[in-house]
ZADO-1210 file (C-alpha; in nm, 4 decimals, padded with zeros to 6 digits):
<atoms>
<atom x="02.8349" y="00.5596" z="00.4398" code="MET" pos="1"/>
<atom x="03.1612" y="00.6327" z="00.2613" code="ALA" pos="2"/>
<atom x="03.3536" y="00.9493" z="00.3279" code="ALA" pos="3"/>
<atom x="03.2241" y="01.2353" z="00.1170" code="GLY" pos="4"/>
<atom x="02.9117" y="01.0439" z="00.0136" code="ALA" pos="5"/>
<atom x="02.5900" y="01.2412" z="-00.0084" code="ILE" pos="6"/>
<atom x="02.3013" y="01.0860" z="00.1875" code="PRO" pos="7"/>
<atom x="01.9941" y="01.0014" z="-00.0220" code="PRO" pos="8"/>
<atom x="01.7028" y="01.2447" z="-00.0060" code="PRO" pos="9"/>
<atom x="01.4051" y="01.1509" z="00.2076" code="LEU" pos="10"/>
<atom x="01.1200" y="01.1340" z="-00.0416" code="PHE" pos="11"/>
<atom x="00.8414" y="00.9635" z="00.1468" code="PHE" pos="12"/>
<atom x="00.6620" y="01.1315" z="00.4307" code="GLY" pos="13"/>
<atom x="00.7980" y="01.4769" z="00.3489" code="ARG" pos="14"/>
<atom x="00.5082" y="01.7070" z="00.2854" code="SER" pos="15"/>
<atom x="00.5331" y="01.9931" z="00.0425" code="LEU" pos="16"/>
<atom x="00.5869" y="02.3081" z="00.2395" code="SER" pos="17"/>
<atom x="00.7260" y="02.6553" z="00.2112" code="SER" pos="18"/>
<atom x="01.0693" y="02.5268" z="00.3183" code="SER" pos="19"/>
<atom x="01.1273" y="02.3971" z="-00.0351" code="ILE" pos="20"/>
<atom x="01.1485" y="02.7483" z="-00.1731" code="LEU" pos="21"/>
<atom x="01.4087" y="02.9826" z="-00.0369" code="ALA" pos="22"/>
<atom x="01.1987" y="03.2632" z="00.1140" code="PRO" pos="23"/>
<atom x="01.3758" y="03.5752" z="-00.0130" code="ALA" pos="24"/>
<atom x="01.4998" y="03.4873" z="-00.3613" code="THR" pos="25"/>
<atom x="01.2380" y="03.2377" z="-00.4688" code="GLY" pos="26"/>
<atom x="01.4992" y="02.9757" z="-00.5691" code="THR" pos="27"/>
<atom x="01.5234" y="02.6190" z="-00.4475" code="ARG" pos="28"/>
<atom x="01.7627" y="02.5275" z="-00.1657" code="GLY" pos="29"/>
<atom x="02.0224" y="02.2653" z="-00.2722" code="ASN" pos="30"/>
<atom x="01.9536" y="02.2599" z="-00.6457" code="VAL" pos="31"/>
<atom x="02.2489" y="02.3354" z="-00.8769" code="PRO" pos="32"/>
<atom x="02.2586" y="02.6861" z="-01.0202" code="LYS" pos="33"/>
<atom x="02.1746" y="02.5796" z="-01.3768" code="HIS" pos="34"/>
<atom x="01.8653" y="02.3891" z="-01.2546" code="ARG" pos="35"/>
<atom x="01.7220" y="02.6622" z="-01.0348" code="GLN" pos="36"/>
<atom x="01.3899" y="02.8144" z="-01.1319" code="ARG" pos="37"/>
<atom x="01.3753" y="03.1823" z="-01.0514" code="ARG" pos="38"/>
<atom x="01.0621" y="03.3679" z="-00.9489" code="PHE" pos="39"/>
<atom x="01.0052" y="03.7336" z="-00.8710" code="PRO" pos="40"/>
<atom x="00.9825" y="03.7846" z="-00.4909" code="PRO" pos="41"/>
<atom x="00.6049" y="03.8469" z="-00.4937" code="GLU" pos="42"/>
<atom x="00.5442" y="03.5302" z="-00.6965" code="GLN" pos="43"/>
<atom x="00.7742" y="03.3284" z="-00.4691" code="ALA" pos="44"/>
<atom x="00.5708" y="03.4221" z="-00.1618" code="THR" pos="45"/>
<atom x="00.2494" y="03.3405" z="-00.3478" code="ARG" pos="46"/>
<atom x="00.3950" y="03.0011" z="-00.4439" code="LEU" pos="47"/>
<atom x="00.5084" y="02.9265" z="-00.0907" code="SER" pos="48"/>
<atom x="00.1602" y="03.0110" z="00.0413" code="ALA" pos="49"/>
<atom x="00.0002" y="02.7729" z="-00.2078" code="SER" pos="50"/>
<atom x="00.2482" y="02.5017" z="-00.1089" code="LYS" pos="51"/>
<atom x="00.1441" y="02.5287" z="00.2577" code="THR" pos="52"/>
<atom x="-00.2205" y="02.4946" z="00.1542" code="GLN" pos="53"/>
<atom x="-00.1250" y="02.1855" z="-00.0455" code="ALA" pos="54"/>
<atom x="00.0450" y="02.0340" z="00.2592" code="SER" pos="55"/>
<atom x="-00.2749" y="02.0691" z="00.4570" code="SER" pos="56"/>
<atom x="-00.4396" y="01.8480" z="00.1924" code="ARG" pos="57"/>
<atom x="-00.1722" y="01.5852" z="00.2672" code="LYS" pos="58"/>
<atom x="-00.0016" y="01.5885" z="-00.0699" code="GLU" pos="59"/>
<atom x="00.3394" y="01.4306" z="-00.0485" code="PHE" pos="60"/>
<atom x="00.6416" y="01.4237" z="-00.2714" code="GLU" pos="61"/>
<atom x="00.7106" y="01.0869" z="-00.4250" code="THR" pos="62"/>
<atom x="01.0094" y="00.9433" z="-00.6008" code="MET" pos="63"/>
<atom x="00.8069" y="00.9222" z="-00.9215" code="ALA" pos="64"/>
<atom x="00.8934" y="01.1814" z="-01.1826" code="ASN" pos="65"/>
<atom x="00.6338" y="01.1440" z="-01.4553" code="THR" pos="66"/>
<atom x="00.2658" y="01.2169" z="-01.4138" code="THR" pos="67"/>
<atom x="00.1722" y="00.8606" z="-01.5033" code="SER" pos="68"/>
<atom x="00.4157" y="00.7199" z="-01.2446" code="ALA" pos="69"/>
<atom x="00.2723" y="00.9493" z="-00.9762" code="LYS" pos="70"/>
<atom x="-00.0769" y="00.8322" z="-01.0651" code="LYS" pos="71"/>
<atom x="00.0413" y="00.4699" z="-01.0538" code="ALA" pos="72"/>
<atom x="00.1750" y="00.5166" z="-00.6993" code="THR" pos="73"/>
<atom x="-00.1609" y="00.6617" z="-00.5912" code="ARG" pos="74"/>
<atom x="-00.3441" y="00.3675" z="-00.7487" code="LYS" pos="75"/>
<atom x="-00.1095" y="00.1173" z="-00.5839" code="ILE" pos="76"/>
<atom x="-00.1723" y="00.2771" z="-00.2436" code="ALA" pos="77"/>
<atom x="-00.5500" y="00.2516" z="-00.2931" code="ARG" pos="78"/>
<atom x="-00.5334" y="-00.1104" z="-00.4124" code="ARG" pos="79"/>
<atom x="-00.3043" y="-00.2083" z="-00.1226" code="THR" pos="80"/>
<atom x="-00.5666" y="-00.1017" z="00.1308" code="VAL" pos="81"/>
<atom x="-00.8384" y="-00.2992" z="-00.0506" code="ILE" pos="82"/>
<atom x="-00.6193" y="-00.6078" z="-00.0944" code="ASN" pos="83"/>
<atom x="-00.5159" y="-00.6052" z="00.2722" code="LYS" pos="84"/>
<atom x="-00.8774" y="-00.6132" z="00.3845" code="SER" pos="85"/>
<atom x="-00.9587" y="-00.8946" z="00.1406" code="ARG" pos="86"/>
<atom x="-00.6560" y="-01.0945" z="00.2537" code="ARG" pos="87"/>
<atom x="-00.7578" y="-01.0474" z="00.6180" code="THR" pos="88"/>
<atom x="-01.1118" y="-01.1640" z="00.5395" code="GLU" pos="89"/>
<atom x="-00.9780" y="-01.4713" z="00.3601" code="MET" pos="90"/>
<atom x="-00.7414" y="-01.5607" z="00.6441" code="ARG" pos="91"/>
<atom x="-01.0186" y="-01.5196" z="00.8988" code="GLY" pos="92"/>
<atom x="-01.2418" y="-01.7596" z="00.7039" code="ALA" pos="93"/>
<atom x="-00.9610" y="-02.0164" z="00.6844" code="VAL" pos="94"/>
<atom x="-00.8868" y="-01.9724" z="01.0547" code="ARG" pos="95"/>
<atom x="-01.2457" y="-02.0570" z="01.1522" code="THR" pos="96"/>
<atom x="-01.2227" y="-02.3812" z="00.9505" code="VAL" pos="97"/>
<atom x="-00.8896" y="-02.4726" z="01.1107" code="GLU" pos="98"/>
<atom x="-01.0223" y="-02.4027" z="01.4602" code="GLU" pos="99"/>
<atom x="-01.3278" y="-02.6216" z="01.3974" code="ALA" pos="100"/>
<atom x="-01.1017" y="-02.9007" z="01.2721" code="ILE" pos="101"/>
<atom x="-00.8799" y="-02.8640" z="01.5777" code="LYS" pos="102"/>
<atom x="-01.1849" y="-02.8928" z="01.8045" code="ARG" pos="103"/>
<atom x="-01.2986" y="-03.1978" z="01.6078" code="GLY" pos="104"/>
<atom x="-01.6348" y="-03.0394" z="01.5253" code="ASP" pos="105"/>
<atom x="-01.7119" y="-03.1713" z="01.1762" code="ARG" pos="106"/>
<atom x="-02.0447" y="-02.9860" z="01.1312" code="ASP" pos="107"/>
<atom x="-01.8933" y="-02.6494" z="01.2240" code="ALA" pos="108"/>
<atom x="-01.5944" y="-02.7227" z="00.9980" code="ALA" pos="109"/>
<atom x="-01.8255" y="-02.7997" z="00.7039" code="LEU" pos="110"/>
<atom x="-02.0234" y="-02.4774" z="00.7572" code="LYS" pos="111"/>
<atom x="-01.7036" y="-02.2744" z="00.7873" code="ALA" pos="112"/>
<atom x="-01.5597" y="-02.4469" z="00.4796" code="MET" pos="113"/>
<atom x="-01.8694" y="-02.3507" z="00.2802" code="ALA" pos="114"/>
<atom x="-01.7765" y="-01.9874" z="00.3490" code="GLN" pos="115"/>
<atom x="-01.3985" y="-02.0219" z="00.3266" code="ALA" pos="116"/>
<atom x="-01.3796" y="-02.1956" z="-00.0118" code="GLU" pos="117"/>
<atom x="-01.5492" y="-01.9162" z="-00.2132" code="PRO" pos="118"/>
<atom x="-01.3469" y="-01.6620" z="-00.0163" code="GLU" pos="119"/>
<atom x="-01.0222" y="-01.8374" z="-00.1138" code="LEU" pos="120"/>
<atom x="-01.1233" y="-01.8697" z="-00.4789" code="MET" pos="121"/>
<atom x="-01.2294" y="-01.5054" z="-00.4948" code="ARG" pos="122"/>
<atom x="-00.8917" y="-01.4042" z="-00.3520" code="ALA" pos="123"/>
<atom x="-00.7234" y="-01.6171" z="-00.6191" code="ALA" pos="124"/>
<atom x="-00.9306" y="-01.4536" z="-00.8947" code="GLN" pos="125"/>
<atom x="-00.8290" y="-01.1099" z="-00.7723" code="ARG" pos="126"/>
<atom x="-00.4596" y="-01.2046" z="-00.7556" code="ASN" pos="127"/>
<atom x="-00.4375" y="-01.1648" z="-00.3800" code="ILE" pos="128"/>
<atom x="-00.3045" y="-01.5213" z="-00.3548" code="VAL" pos="129"/>
<atom x="-00.1894" y="-01.7490" z="-00.6340" code="HIS" pos="130"/>
<atom x="-00.4634" y="-01.9762" z="-00.7668" code="ARG" pos="131"/>
<atom x="-00.2579" y="-02.2893" z="-00.6975" code="ASN" pos="132"/>
<atom x="-00.2046" y="-02.1718" z="-00.3406" code="ASN" pos="133"/>
<atom x="-00.5808" y="-02.1256" z="-00.2921" code="ALA" pos="134"/>
<atom x="-00.6602" y="-02.4636" z="-00.4475" code="SER" pos="135"/>
<atom x="-00.3983" y="-02.6348" z="-00.2335" code="ARG" pos="136"/>
<atom x="-00.5421" y="-02.4741" z="00.0808" code="LYS" pos="137"/>
<atom x="-00.8975" y="-02.5841" z="-00.0101" code="VAL" pos="138"/>
<atom x="-00.7784" y="-02.9356" z="-00.0845" code="SER" pos="139"/>
<atom x="-00.5868" y="-02.9723" z="00.2416" code="ARG" pos="140"/>
<atom x="-00.8717" y="-02.8352" z="00.4497" code="LEU" pos="141"/>
<atom x="-01.1272" y="-03.0650" z="00.2836" code="SER" pos="142"/>
<atom x="-00.8982" y="-03.3668" z="00.3429" code="HIS" pos="143"/>
<atom x="-00.8696" y="-03.2733" z="00.7103" code="GLN" pos="144"/>
<atom x="-01.2482" y="-03.2422" z="00.7353" code="ILE" pos="145"/>
<atom x="-01.2866" y="-03.5826" z="00.5653" code="ALA" pos="146"/>
<atom x="-01.0552" y="-03.7347" z="00.8272" code="LYS" pos="147"/>
<atom x="-01.2908" y="-03.6112" z="01.1016" code="LEU" pos="148"/>
<atom x="-01.5686" y="-03.8390" z="00.9693" code="ALA" pos="149"/>
<atom x="-01.3621" y="-04.1508" z="01.0393" code="LYS" pos="150"/>
</atoms>
């Protein structure tokens, strides 16, 4: 970092707590004077108490400023968890087909392929993988299974 440069704030993982508000005056710590929001001392302590309750509910500060952007980050986090599980399921189905092909077991490969193909296409429909990627994977696996018959 250059001399005199200010390090970026740590947004993620920092829970809202009473340390944000200065305890005695009710003003924020490193905020410029013209941006500070002033509270009477009794209201500042009430605010800091509510902030500690909020931190127990695991609310975190985000880099998003607008309400819609904050909501979008929450939605993205929820969808990421769902998509990860779907991607894992899809990869597991493909892995069983590949293992059966490697063993040379055509019947097991056909059964596994019957489960893996819809899994791949469903993942493509839900934009977890690109549809061409899913089609290419199905095509290559079916060609490998066809080679086992020879």
